[in-house]
C-alpha positions as CSV (number, residue, x, y, z in Angstrom):
1,M,-51.2,-76.5,99.7
2,L,-47.7,-75.9,101.0
3,T,-47.2,-79.6,101.4
4,A,-48.3,-80.1,97.8
5,F,-45.7,-77.5,96.7
6,A,-43.0,-79.3,98.7
7,R,-44.0,-82.6,97.1
8,A,-44.0,-80.9,93.6
9,F,-40.4,-79.7,94.2
10,K,-39.4,-83.1,95.4
11,T,-40.3,-84.6,92.1
12,P,-37.2,-84.2,89.9
13,D,-38.9,-83.6,86.5
14,L,-41.6,-81.4,87.9
15,R,-39.0,-79.4,89.9
16,K,-37.1,-78.8,86.7
17,K,-40.3,-77.5,85.0
18,L,-41.1,-75.2,88.0
19,L,-37.5,-73.8,88.2
20,F,-37.4,-73.3,84.5
21,T,-40.7,-71.3,84.6
22,L,-39.4,-69.2,87.5
23,G,-36.1,-68.5,85.6
24,V,-38.0,-67.3,82.5
25,I,-40.2,-65.1,84.7
26,V,-37.0,-63.5,86.2
27,L,-35.6,-62.8,82.7
28,F,-38.9,-61.4,81.6
29,R,-39.0,-59.0,84.6
30,L,-35.4,-58.0,84.1
31,G,-36.1,-57.1,80.4
32,A,-39.0,-54.9,81.6
33,H,-36.5,-52.6,83.3
34,V,-33.9,-52.3,80.5
35,P,-34.3,-48.9,78.7
36,V,-34.6,-48.6,74.9
37,P,-31.6,-47.0,73.3
38,G,-32.2,-43.3,72.6
39,V,-34.4,-42.7,75.6
40,S,-33.6,-40.3,78.3
41,Y,-34.3,-42.4,81.4
42,T,-33.9,-39.3,83.7
43,N,-36.9,-37.6,81.9
44,V,-38.9,-40.9,81.9
45,D,-38.4,-41.2,85.7
46,T,-39.5,-37.5,86.1
47,C,-42.6,-38.1,84.1
48,M,-43.4,-41.4,86.0
49,K,-43.3,-39.5,89.3
50,A,-45.4,-36.6,88.0
51,A,-48.0,-38.7,86.2
52,N,-50.2,-41.7,87.1
53,A,-48.9,-44.8,85.4
54,N,-52.4,-46.2,85.1
55,N,-54.1,-43.2,83.6
56,G,-54.1,-42.0,80.0
57,L,-54.7,-43.7,76.7
58,F,-52.0,-46.3,77.1
59,G,-53.2,-47.8,80.4
60,L,-54.3,-51.1,78.9
61,V,-51.0,-51.8,77.1
62,N,-49.1,-50.6,80.1
63,M,-50.9,-53.1,82.3
64,F,-50.2,-56.0,80.0
65,S,-46.5,-55.0,79.9
66,G,-46.2,-54.9,83.6
67,G,-45.5,-51.1,83.6
68,A,-42.8,-51.5,81.0
69,L,-44.5,-49.3,78.4
70,L,-44.4,-46.0,80.3
71,Q,-40.8,-46.8,81.3
72,V,-40.0,-47.2,77.6
73,T,-38.0,-50.4,78.0
74,I,-37.2,-53.2,75.5
75,F,-40.3,-55.2,76.6
76,A,-42.5,-52.1,76.5
77,L,-45.0,-53.7,74.2
78,G,-45.1,-56.8,76.3
79,I,-47.5,-59.6,75.3
80,M,-50.1,-57.3,73.8
81,P,-49.1,-57.8,70.1
82,Y,-49.3,-61.6,70.5
83,I,-52.7,-61.3,72.2
84,T,-54.0,-59.1,69.4
85,A,-52.6,-61.4,66.7
86,S,-54.2,-64.5,68.4
87,I,-57.6,-62.8,68.6
88,I,-57.4,-61.7,64.9
89,L,-56.4,-65.2,63.7
90,Q,-59.2,-66.7,65.8
91,L,-61.7,-64.4,64.2
92,L,-60.4,-64.9,60.7
93,T,-60.6,-68.7,61.2
94,V,-64.4,-68.3,61.1
95,V,-64.3,-66.0,58.0
96,I,-61.6,-67.5,55.8
97,P,-62.3,-71.1,54.7
98,R,-58.5,-71.9,54.3
99,L,-57.9,-71.2,58.0
100,E,-60.9,-73.1,59.0
101,A,-59.6,-76.1,57.0
102,L,-56.2,-75.8,58.7
103,K,-57.9,-75.8,62.1
104,K,-59.6,-79.1,61.3
105,E,-56.4,-80.7,60.2
106,G,-55.3,-81.3,63.7
107,Q,-51.7,-80.8,65.0
108,S,-50.2,-79.9,61.6
109,G,-52.9,-77.3,60.9
110,T,-52.6,-75.8,64.4
111,A,-48.8,-75.5,63.9
112,K,-49.4,-73.6,60.6
113,I,-51.9,-71.2,62.3
114,T,-49.3,-70.7,65.1
115,Q,-46.7,-69.7,62.5
116,Y,-49.2,-67.2,61.0
117,T,-49.7,-65.8,64.5
118,R,-46.0,-65.3,64.9
119,Y,-45.7,-63.4,61.6
120,L,-48.7,-61.2,62.5
121,T,-47.3,-60.6,66.0
122,V,-44.1,-59.2,64.5
123,A,-46.1,-57.0,62.0
124,L,-48.3,-55.6,64.8
125,A,-45.2,-55.1,67.0
126,V,-43.7,-52.9,64.2
127,L,-46.9,-50.9,64.0
128,Q,-47.3,-50.5,67.7
129,G,-43.6,-49.8,68.2
130,T,-43.8,-47.0,65.7
131,G,-46.8,-45.6,67.5
132,V,-45.1,-45.8,70.9
133,V,-41.9,-44.1,69.5
134,A,-44.0,-41.3,67.9
135,A,-45.9,-40.8,71.2
136,A,-42.7,-40.7,73.2
137,R,-41.1,-38.2,70.7
138,T,-44.1,-35.8,70.7
139,G,-44.8,-36.1,74.4
140,A,-48.2,-37.8,74.1
141,L,-47.0,-40.8,76.1
142,F,-47.4,-38.8,79.3
143,Q,-49.9,-36.2,80.3
144,N,-49.2,-33.2,82.6
145,C,-45.4,-33.8,82.5
146,P,-43.2,-30.7,81.7
147,V,-40.5,-32.8,80.1
148,A,-42.7,-35.2,78.2
149,D,-41.5,-34.0,74.8
150,Q,-37.8,-34.5,75.9
151,I,-38.1,-38.3,76.5
152,V,-36.4,-38.9,73.1
153,P,-33.8,-36.1,72.9
154,N,-32.5,-37.1,69.4
155,H,-35.3,-37.0,66.8
156,S,-33.1,-38.4,64.0
157,I,-34.5,-41.2,61.7
158,F,-31.7,-43.5,62.7
159,T,-32.6,-43.2,66.4
160,Q,-36.3,-43.7,65.9
161,T,-35.7,-46.7,63.6
162,T,-33.4,-48.2,66.2
163,M,-36.0,-47.8,68.8
164,V,-38.7,-49.4,66.7
165,I,-36.4,-52.4,65.9
166,T,-35.6,-52.8,69.6
167,L,-39.2,-52.8,70.6
168,T,-40.1,-55.3,67.9
169,A,-37.2,-57.5,68.9
170,G,-38.3,-57.3,72.5
171,T,-41.8,-58.5,71.5
172,A,-40.3,-61.4,69.6
173,A,-38.2,-62.3,72.6
174,V,-41.3,-62.2,74.9
175,M,-43.1,-64.5,72.4
176,W,-40.1,-66.9,72.4
177,L,-40.0,-67.0,76.2
178,G,-43.7,-67.7,76.4
179,E,-43.3,-70.6,73.9
180,L,-40.4,-72.0,75.9
181,V,-42.5,-72.0,79.1
182,T,-45.3,-73.9,77.2
183,D,-42.8,-76.5,75.9
184,K,-40.5,-77.0,78.9
185,G,-42.3,-75.4,81.9
186,I,-45.6,-75.4,83.6
187,G,-48.8,-74.0,82.1
188,N,-49.4,-71.9,79.1
189,G,-46.4,-69.7,78.6
190,M,-48.2,-66.6,77.2
191,S,-50.8,-66.8,80.0
192,I,-48.0,-67.1,82.6
193,L,-46.2,-64.0,81.3
194,M,-49.5,-62.1,81.2
195,F,-50.2,-63.1,84.8
196,V,-46.7,-61.9,85.8
197,S,-47.1,-58.6,84.0
198,I,-50.4,-57.8,85.7
199,A,-49.3,-59.0,89.2
200,A,-46.2,-56.9,89.0
201,G,-48.3,-53.8,89.2
202,F,-50.3,-54.8,92.3
203,P,-47.9,-53.6,95.0
204,G,-47.4,-50.2,93.5
205,A,-51.1,-49.7,92.9
206,L,-52.0,-50.8,96.4
207,W,-49.4,-48.5,98.0
208,A,-50.6,-45.6,95.8
209,I,-54.1,-46.1,97.2
210,K,-52.8,-46.0,100.7
211,Q,-50.9,-42.7,100.0
212,Q,-53.9,-41.1,98.4
213,G,-56.2,-42.1,101.3
214,K,-57.4,-39.5,103.8
215,I,-58.8,-41.6,106.7
216,M,-56.2,-42.7,109.3
217,E,-53.4,-41.9,106.8
218,G,-55.0,-44.0,104.1
219,W,-55.0,-47.3,106.0
220,V,-58.8,-47.5,106.0
221,E,-59.0,-47.2,102.2
222,F,-56.1,-49.7,101.9
223,I,-58.0,-52.3,104.0
224,V,-61.3,-51.7,102.2
225,V,-59.6,-52.2,98.8
226,I,-58.0,-55.4,100.0
227,A,-61.3,-56.7,101.4
228,V,-63.2,-55.8,98.2
229,G,-60.4,-57.4,96.1
230,L,-60.6,-60.7,98.0
231,A,-64.4,-60.7,97.6
232,M,-64.0,-60.1,93.9
233,V,-61.5,-63.0,93.7
234,A,-64.0,-65.3,95.4
235,L,-66.8,-64.2,93.1
236,V,-64.6,-64.6,90.0
237,V,-63.5,-68.1,91.1
238,F,-67.1,-69.1,91.7
239,V,-68.3,-67.9,88.3
240,E,-65.3,-69.1,86.3
241,Q,-65.9,-72.6,87.7
242,A,-69.6,-72.6,87.1
243,Q,-70.9,-74.5,84.1
244,R,-74.0,-76.0,82.6
245,R,-73.5,-79.7,81.8
246,I,-75.5,-81.0,78.9
247,P,-75.8,-84.8,79.3
248,V,-74.9,-86.8,76.2
249,Q,-75.7,-90.5,75.8
250,Y,-73.9,-92.7,73.2
251,A,-75.9,-95.6,71.8
252,K,-74.4,-99.1,71.9
253,R,-73.2,-100.4,68.6
254,M,-72.1,-103.9,67.6
255,I,-69.1,-104.2,65.3
256,G,-68.3,-107.9,64.8
257,R,-68.3,-109.5,68.2
258,R,-67.4,-106.3,70.1
259,S,-69.8,-103.6,71.3
260,Y,-68.9,-99.9,71.3
261,G,-70.6,-97.0,72.9
262,G,-73.3,-97.2,75.5
263,T,-71.5,-94.6,77.6
264,S,-72.7,-91.3,79.1
265,T,-70.8,-88.0,79.2
266,Y,-71.6,-84.3,79.1
267,I,-70.9,-81.1,77.2
268,P,-69.6,-78.5,79.7
269,L,-70.9,-75.0,78.8
270,K,-69.3,-72.4,81.0
271,V,-71.3,-69.4,82.3
272,N,-68.4,-67.2,81.2
273,Q,-67.8,-69.0,77.9
274,A,-66.1,-65.9,76.3
275,G,-63.5,-65.5,79.1
276,V,-61.7,-62.2,79.2
277,I,-61.8,-61.5,75.5
278,P,-64.9,-59.2,75.5
279,V,-63.3,-56.9,78.1
280,I,-60.1,-56.7,76.0
281,F,-62.2,-56.0,72.9
282,A,-64.3,-53.3,74.6
283,S,-61.3,-51.6,76.2
284,S,-59.3,-51.5,72.9
285,L,-62.3,-50.2,70.9
286,L,-62.9,-47.4,73.4
287,Y,-59.3,-46.3,73.1
288,I,-59.5,-45.7,69.4
289,P,-61.6,-42.5,69.4
290,A,-59.4,-40.9,72.1
291,L,-56.3,-41.9,70.2
292,I,-57.6,-40.3,67.0
293,V,-58.4,-37.1,68.7
294,Q,-55.0,-36.9,70.5
295,F,-52.9,-37.6,67.4
296,S,-55.0,-35.5,65.0
297,G,-55.2,-32.5,67.3
298,S,-58.6,-31.7,65.9
299,K,-60.7,-29.0,67.7
300,A,-64.0,-29.9,65.9
301,G,-67.2,-30.6,67.8
302,W,-66.9,-34.3,67.6
303,A,-63.4,-34.2,69.0
304,N,-64.5,-32.1,71.9
305,W,-67.4,-34.5,72.6
306,V,-65.0,-37.5,72.5
307,S,-62.6,-35.7,74.9
308,Q,-65.4,-34.9,77.3
309,N,-67.3,-38.2,77.3
310,L,-65.0,-41.1,76.1
311,T,-61.7,-40.2,77.8
312,T,-62.2,-40.5,81.5
313,G,-63.4,-43.8,82.9
314,D,-65.8,-42.3,85.5
315,H,-68.0,-40.4,82.9
316,P,-71.6,-41.9,82.6
317,V,-71.4,-42.1,78.8
318,Y,-68.1,-44.0,79.0
319,I,-69.4,-46.4,81.7
320,A,-72.6,-47.1,79.7
321,T,-70.7,-47.6,76.4
322,Y,-68.1,-49.8,78.0
323,F,-70.8,-52.0,79.6
324,L,-72.8,-52.4,76.4
325,L,-69.7,-53.2,74.4
326,I,-68.7,-55.9,76.8
327,V,-72.2,-57.5,76.6
328,F,-72.2,-57.3,72.8
329,F,-68.7,-58.8,72.4
330,A,-69.5,-61.6,74.9
331,F,-72.4,-62.8,72.6
332,F,-70.3,-62.1,69.5
333,Y,-67.3,-64.1,70.7
334,V,-69.4,-67.0,72.0
335,A,-71.2,-67.1,68.6
336,I,-67.9,-67.5,66.7
337,S,-66.1,-69.8,69.1
338,F,-68.8,-72.3,69.7
339,N,-70.8,-73.8,66.8
340,P,-73.9,-75.7,68.0
341,E,-74.5,-77.2,64.5
342,E,-70.9,-78.6,64.3
343,V,-71.2,-80.1,67.8
344,A,-74.6,-81.6,67.0
345,D,-73.2,-83.1,63.7
346,N,-70.3,-84.6,65.5
347,M,-72.5,-86.1,68.1
348,K,-74.8,-87.6,65.4
349,K,-71.8,-89.0,63.5
350,Y,-70.7,-91.0,66.6
351,G,-74.2,-92.1,67.7
352,G,-74.5,-89.5,70.5
353,F,-77.7,-87.7,71.5
354,V,-79.1,-85.5,74.3
355,P,-81.7,-87.5,76.3
356,G,-85.2,-86.2,75.2
357,I,-83.8,-84.3,72.2
358,R,-83.7,-85.7,68.6
359,A,-80.3,-85.9,67.0
360,G,-79.3,-83.4,64.3
361,R,-81.0,-80.0,63.9
362,P,-83.1,-80.2,67.1
363,T,-80.0,-80.9,69.1
364,A,-78.3,-77.8,67.6
365,E,-81.3,-75.6,68.4
366,Y,-81.3,-76.9,71.9
367,L,-77.6,-76.2,72.4
368,S,-78.0,-72.7,70.9
369,Y,-80.9,-72.0,73.3
370,V,-79.0,-73.1,76.4
371,L,-75.9,-71.2,75.3
372,N,-77.9,-68.0,74.8
373,R,-79.5,-68.4,78.2
374,I,-76.2,-68.8,80.1
375,T,-74.4,-66.1,78.1
376,W,-76.7,-63.4,79.5
377,P,-75.6,-63.8,83.1
378,G,-72.0,-64.4,81.9
379,S,-72.0,-61.1,79.9
380,L,-73.6,-59.1,82.7
381,Y,-71.1,-60.5,85.2
382,L,-68.2,-59.5,82.9
383,G,-69.6,-56.0,82.6
384,L,-70.1,-55.6,86.4
385,I,-66.6,-56.9,87.2
386,A,-65.0,-54.5,84.6
387,L,-66.9,-51.5,86.1
388,V,-65.9,-52.0,89.7
389,P,-62.7,-49.8,89.5
390,T,-64.7,-46.9,88.0
391,V,-67.9,-47.1,90.0
392,A,-67.6,-48.9,93.4
393,L,-64.4,-47.3,94.5
394,A,-64.6,-43.9,93.0
395,G,-65.4,-42.5,96.4
396,F,-61.9,-43.6,97.7
397,G,-60.1,-41.9,94.8
398,A,-59.0,-45.3,93.6
399,N,-61.0,-45.5,90.4
400,Q,-57.9,-45.7,88.2
401,N,-55.4,-47.4,90.6
402,F,-57.6,-50.2,91.8
403,P,-55.7,-53.4,90.9
404,F,-58.5,-55.9,91.5
405,G,-60.8,-54.9,88.6
406,G,-61.8,-55.7,85.1
407,T,-59.3,-57.4,82.9
408,S,-56.6,-57.8,85.6
409,I,-58.6,-59.9,88.1
410,L,-60.1,-62.1,85.4
411,I,-56.7,-62.9,83.9
412,I,-55.1,-63.4,87.3
413,V,-57.8,-65.8,88.6
414,G,-58.2,-67.6,85.2
415,V,-54.4,-68.2,84.7
416,G,-54.0,-69.1,88.4
417,L,-56.7,-71.7,88.3
418,E,-55.5,-73.3,85.0
419,T,-51.9,-73.5,86.2
420,V,-52.9,-75.0,89.6
421,K,-55.0,-77.6,87.7
422,Q,-52.0,-78.6,85.5
423,I,-49.7,-79.0,88.6
424,E,-52.5,-80.9,90.3
425,S,-52.9,-83.3,87.3
426,Q,-49.1,-84.0,87.2
427,L,-49.1,-84.7,91.0
428,Q,-52.0,-87.1,90.7
429,Q,-50.1,-89.0,88.0
430,R,-47.5,-89.7,90.6
431,N,-50.1,-90.7,93.3
432,Y,-49.5,-87.5,95.3
433,E,-52.2,-85.4,97.0
434,G,-52.5,-82.2,95.0
435,F,-53.9,-78.7,95.6
436,L,-57.6,-79.3,94.9
437,R,-59.6,-81.3,97.4
């Protein structure tokens, strides 16, 4: 692997792409440490030391921003508004005929949908930036911090507006950097920035586990967490690479004196066809009730029930609800992202068929049957992986600090595999031996 890296850097155009990607990563991480105007960085530092950066209602957004949210920096919102906008547009493509028609137009339609995603990202950044500023001003951004309500000393409209504009501009800059990496670097830019944001929190989280440990000054807990993390990485790599290949045969056709078709291929159906989207959906949905209770300040019975059962990740009700939501969203997302009838119609149009299955509706029913069968283990796998931080390591006091769990490990492994494959393909084009053997 090191030899392949050396050969990649010896290739002039590939070296430029790798160095450009690394340069963008450096800029991205620098922006994650530049405070927003109007924020008292001294009070933020005090609250960061007093509170756990991974706890609270903003843990998911903080993870995707590489810890920039709770530091209230210009990249505090990170890539989260773009992820949300992309998911919304993908869902609306199934519902709105106009977007579905654009998707089928090819490159021009995709460019138009990308433009809509940018507009929606900015709009969501304004909304989320307003929420972050309000949380910072009222002290809701940190829990159990005596100076939490003094993070924004000046409560004037001008100061708050400047903060919202800065956060929105930071999100637009992150989106621009991601698109630059996609165009001129290696891999998908947004995925790379997401990878960097999550990986940036690993050292601090691992060291916090060591400091909180009690056996041999925390080294036993530290080693156990590392071992479990490596085992989870191996499991995720295995499942993410697993797929059911549906064989497809194309009949031979004679057009003039030439014959077309007569080839064999397959339709790859991944075990985890939904990817990390169900975990993001479930996490976001579970944050909503707790956010409503915190900002409304209600003392009603329903508010107390939400505070007791849907706030802490180690509560049985929270665990069960989280698991069921992940399974539901896994089936939901697979249903809207893969259309068996459309695939069957395209196969029939070009003379393709599954051996032993009639073309048309029987093929669509067969694909739907196979997809439902493999989605069950995929959804259960997602649920179990997401619950590891709250269940398996609760005895070590690492239930909230464990970095190798849920969304983080799925994104880290998925993006890493995809990026390595892209470098591998470019090395193979130059007759070099790549990473994968």
